[in-house]
N, C-alpha and C positions, 0 to 999 in steps of 0.2 A: 504494500500500500504506500502511495506517495505521501509526502508531507502535507500537500494540499488536501488530499483525500482524508488523511487523519484529522486535520483541522476541521474539515467540513463535518466529519462524523462526530467529533467532540461537540461542535456547535449544535448539531442536530440533537445529540443526547442531552445537552444542557437545556435546549428549548423544550424537549420532551418532559424533562423533570419540572421545569418552570410551569408548564401548562398543567401538569398534575397537581402541583402545589396550589395553584390558583383554583383548580376545580375542587380540591379537598377543603380548602378554606371556605369556599362558597357553600359547599355541602354543610360544613359546620355552622356557618352564618345562618343559613335557612333553618336548620334543625333547632338551633338554640333559640332563634326568634319565635319558633312555634312552641317553645318550652319542651321540646322532645330531647332534653339533655341526656337522659339515660339511654336513649336510642341512638344518639349521634355516633358514639364510638362504634357501634355495630354497623352503621351506615358507612363509616370510614373503612372498616375491615372488609365490608362487602365491595367497596370500591376497589380495594387492592385485589381482591379475588377476581372481580370482573375484568380487571386490567392486567391480570397475571403478574402482579408486582409483589415482591417481598417487603413487608413493612420495615424490616431491618435495613434494607437497601435505601429506602426513602429516609430513614432516620440518619444513616451515615451521610447521605447526601446533604441533608439539612445541617448536620454538624459542620460540614465544610463549606457551606454556602449561607452564612448568616448576614447576607447583604441587603435583605429587604425586610420590612416589618412583617410581611406574611410568613416568611421562612423562620423568623425569630419566634413569632407567635406559635406557629405550628410545632416547632421543636418543644416549646413549652407545653403545648397540648399533649404531645406524645409522652412527655415526662409525667404529666398530670395523670394520664390514664394508662400508662405502661404499655404504649404501642411501640414496638420495635426495640424496646429496652425495658428495664425494670422501672417501676413507679418511683418517682422522686419529686415529692411536692415542693421541697425547698428550691430545687433547680427550676421547676415549672414556674413558681412564683417569680423568681429572679428574671426569667425569660419574658414573662408577661409584663413585668415592669419595664424591661428594655424595649419591648415592642410598643407599649403604650406611650413611651416617650416620643414615638413617631406618630402618635395619635391613632393607633390601631384600635378600632372600636371593640373587636372581640377580646383583645388583650385587656382593655378597660373593664369589660364585663367580667372576665375570668379573674382579674385582680380583685374586683369587688367580691366575687364568690369566695376567693381565698380568704379575704378579710372577714367575710360574714361567718364562715364556718371554721376559721382557724386552720386552714390547710397550707402548710409550708411557711406560715407566719403566725404571729400571735393574733388571736381573734380581736377584731376591732370593728364593731358594727357601724361606728361613725364614719370611718374611712370607707367601709363598704358602701354606705349610703352615698358618699361623695363620688365614688366611681360609677355607681349606678346612675347618679344624676347626670354625669357626663354622657353616658350612653343614652339615657332618656331624652336629653336635649338634642340628640342627633336623630330623633324620631325612630329609634329602634324599640320595637314593642316590648321586648323582654326587660329592658331597662325601665320603661314606663310602668310595666307590671310590678317590678321590684319596688319602685317608689310608692306605688299604690299599696303594696303589701306592708311596707315599713310604716306608712302613715296609718293604715288600717289597724295595725297591731302595736303601734307605739314603739317601734324598734329604733333606738338611737335618736328618735325625734319624739316630740310630744304627739300623742295620739290625736289625729285630726281627720275625722271621717269625710269632711268636705274635700280635703286634699286627696284623700284616698279615692273618692269618686272622680275627682279631676283627672288623676293619673290613670285610673282604670279605664275611664272613658277614652283617653288618648290611645291606650293599648287596644281597646275594643275596636276603635276606628282603624287600627292596623291589623285586625283579624286575630287578636290574641284570645284563645279559647278559655284559659283559666281566668283571665280578667273578666270575660263575659259572665262566667259563673259567679265570681266574687262580687261583681257589680250587681248581678241579679239578686244576690243575698242582701245587699245594702238596700236595694229597692223593696225587697220583700219585707224587710224589718223597719224601713223608714229611717235608716241610719245615714246621716250626712246628706240625705236627699228626701224629698217627699215620698211617702209610702205609695207604691204603685205596683200592685200584683200583676197587672197585665204586662207592664214593662219587664217585670222580673221573669215571668214565664217565657216571654219572647227571647230574652237573653239566654235562659236555660236551654231553650229549644235550639238556638243557633250553636251554642256550646256543645250540646249533645250530638247534633248533626255532624259536627266536626270531629266527633269521637272522643271528647274529653269525658272521662269517667265521672268526675264530679258533676258535670252538666247532665249526664244521663241519670245519675242518682237524684239530683234535685228536680229534674223534670218528673221523675217518678213520684217524688215527694209532693209536688204540686197536684198531680192526679190523685194522690192518696188523700190529700186534705182539702182539695177544692180551692187551691190558691190560683186565682186568675183564670180558672177553668172549672167545669163541672166535675164532681168526684167520679172517678172511674178506677175502682180498686184493681180490676183485672189488668188495666193498662199500667197501673202502678207496679203490680207484681212483675209484669213483662219487662219493665224498665229496670226494676231492682235486680231481676234475674240477669239481665244483660250486663249490668255493671258488676254484680257479684261474681259472675263467671270470670270476669277479667281482673278480679282481685280487690275491688273497692270495699273496704271494711265496713263502712256505714251502710252501704247497700246490702252487704251480707247480713248485717244486724237487722235491718228493716225487713229483709226477705224472711229471715228466721222468725220474726214476730208475726208475719203474715201466715206462715205455716203453723205457728203455735196457736193462733186464734182462729184460723180458718177464714181469713178475710181476703176475698178476691181470689182464693184458691182453696182447694180441699185441705182441711186440717190434717197435719201429719207431724207428729212429735219427733219422729226419727229425723225427718228433714230439718225440722226446727233446730234440733240438737246439732246436726251437721253444720248448718250455716252459722249458728252461734259459735261453734268450735272454730270455723274458718275466720270469723271476725275476731274472736278472742286471741287467736294465734298472732294477730297483727296488733295486739295491745288494746283492743276496744274494751274498756273497763265494764261498761254496762253489759256487754256480751258475756264477759267472764262471770258476772253476777247472775245473769239469766241462765247460764249453763249450769251453775251450781244448783239453782232453783229447780230446773227441769230434771236434773239427775236425782235430786232428792225425791221429787214426785215419782220418778220411775222406780226408785228403790222401795217406796211405800206402796 
């Protein structure tokens, strides 16, 4: 191979890696913005498989090509989730800080996440809020959701339900499913906004249609208790079942109660016990109490 051919091959290889880096970062950007954070790693691994690329090869390339904010961020992400290397939260945090100095929006979000949960750095919810605020002000839905959540729960800031509504609404306008559900609950309870059951169920419906389990569960709850719609216990059971099957512990608890009392479905104590067990395994305290109660009844 001539020198020129070798140079051209190297350039082609560099371009190929650069394109992949851009595509992977875009994949993470979209997944995080939908709040599918737990699924994003698998999406990245699926990308490697579909492109027949070894994650270790990408990791090593990133180590030697820390010349863009995307490559710095992505190396941090790989360290954060143990992709192509062992997990290293301290190194991940350091890289996120380096990338955000170049105004990288995902690095700002993940630095906030590190501070919120104390990953790779001492927990500091005030700094987490500040990084999320930077992200939110760039019209990134997940940052807007985080600010809504912090105001909703008084995390590092004074609890302010009107500000929670403000930021949730911004995230909702950007299609954020969890924010839809959270805002729906604020409308349902009249917290930070005038009580409006119709608006609440409308938000729950959109959230549920998008596949968010909390939205599916809350839509079932509305049918169960006639919130913004006529009571339909069979429809409530159907929605609880859907969310319960996918692991939502409150839906599992509600479904168990339906089986226990035979409301909207035939009474079945065995199934009630089963679903209380599933909910209790996830730490639902009321489910644990109900489980003891039903087991006592069974013994007697």
